[in-house]
N, C-alpha and C positions, 0 to 999 in steps of 0.2 A: 439835619443841621446844615450840611454844605448847600443843599437846594436852596434853603431859606436866605442864606448869605448870598448867593448868586441873585437871588430874585430882587434882594433889598439893592444891591448895587445897580442891577439892570432896570431897576424903576426910574433912573434918570436917562435911560436909553430906550424910549418906546418903540423904536424903529427896530429893536432887536426881539426876536421871539425865542422864549426859553421853554425847553420841553425836558421834564425829567424823565430820564432814563437810567434805571437801577439795575447794576450789576449783570455780568455776563456769565455767572456761575451755571446758570442752567443750559447754557447754549451748547447744543451737540458738536457744532463746528470747531468751539473752543476746547471741549473735551477731547475731541478727535486731535487737535494739535497737541495736547498735552500727551496723550497716548504715543502719538508718533514721536515726540521729543524724547520721551522716557524710553522708547525702543530703541532709538539711537544709541543708548547706552546698553544694548543687549549683551555686549561682553561681560559687563559688570553684573547685570541681572542674573547671569547664568552662574556667577561666582557665589560660593558658600558664604555665607557671614555678610550679604548685603542687605541694607534696609534703605527703604525710601523715606526721606523726611520731607513731607509737604509743609508748606507754610503760607501764611497768609498775614497781612498787617494786622497786629492787635489794636484793639480800641478800649476805651475805658468800660469797665464792667456795667456801669450805669445805664449803658445803652440797652442791655438785657433786660433790666427792670422797666424799661419804657416799651418793651415789646419789639425791640428791633430785631429783624430776623437775620442779620449779618453772621453770627457765629452759625447757626444752624444752616445757612445757605452754604458756607464754606464747607461746614462738615459734610453736607450733601454731595458737594462737588468733588471732594477728596473721595467719597464712597463711590460715586458714578465712575470716576477714573480707575479706582482700584478695580471695579466690576468689570470695566472694559479689558483691563490687563489680567483678569483672572488672578488676582492677588488675594493670598490669604491676610487676614486681618494682622496676624503676627509679621508680615512683610513690610509694613510701613506705620508711620505715626505721623500726626499732626502736631506742629508746635507754632507759636504765634511770635512774630518778629516785630522789632521797632517800636516797643512800647515806650511809652513818655518816661524817660530815664529820670529819676528823681522826683517824679510826680507823686503827690501824696495820695492819690486815688488809685485804687486797685485797676488793673488792666487785665483783659482776658490772656489767660495762659493755659498751659504752661509755655514758658519762653522757650524758642527753638534752640538756644544754646544750651539750656538744661536738658532738654530732650536728647540733643546730640551726645552730650557727656554721658547721659544714663544709657544711651543705646551702646557706646562702646564699652562702658563697664560691665555691660551684659553680654558682651562678646561680640557685637557687631564688627566687622573687619572693614566694611566699605560702607559709606553713606552716599547716597545720591540724592542732592538737594533738588526739591521740586517747587519753587516759589510761585505756585499757582495763583496765589492772591495778587499778582502783579502782572502786568502785559508788556512791560518792555525793561530794558537795561536802564537802571537809574541808580542813584546813590545808594538807595536800600538793598539793591541787588549787587552792584559793583563793590561796595564796601561791607555793609552787614552781612551778606553771604559770602562772597568771594574772597573778603579778607578775613574778617573776623570769625565766622562760622568756620572757615576752612582752617585757620589757625587752631581753633578749639578742637576739631575733630582730628587733625594731625598730631596735636600736642597730646592728645589722650591715646594716640596709637593706632588709629584708623586711617583710611585713605579716603579723599574727599573729591566729589566730582558734581558739577551743577547741571541740570537740563537747561538747553537753550531758551531764552525766552522768545515769546511770539513777535515782538517787535513789529515788523511789517508783513508778516506770514498772510497769505491770502485767506487761511482760516480764521484768523483774528477779523479781517474785514468783513467776511461772511457771517461771523457772529454779531459783529456790530450791524451789518446791514439787516439781519433777520431780527433782531431787537428793535430796529427802526421801522421795518415792515409791521411787525406785531402791533407798534404802537400806533400805526396808520400815518407815519411821518414820512414814508417812502412809497413810491409806486414801483411795480414790478418793472 
């Protein structure tokens, strides 16, 4: 969808070359980043009652009907990071954020706010938010996670912390470079 829109606009600019590069979910360098970012909260990970809440941007469910691999890719990424950390499946959950509020069409779920509430109701004492579907601090992190999700978690009686975002971390740069190298768009 986005690539088509970009190509349409760029048709008026023949001097610009456009290459489709999709997702960094399978890049070991970015998985390593998330592993290290989560381990920065080792004090929380050692506490009884801590759960990790992974999240990624929700999209309309109709993409799944069209064969889009987005949901499976996010789930595979969560599983890969959980394996790197030797987490049991009971130690983490995946929720989807930033769904189209008020949209009449269904979006991928469950919503991460509902997952957080359910975790706390089930006895979780600390939630470590890991918004791995994003690569930088932005409105959906600074507001949706750091304000709204934090308020929900704390209002329901648990503590909240968020893993730091990659932003300009060299491992993110390596993941992007590896994707470009694999597509033949960069020389070593």
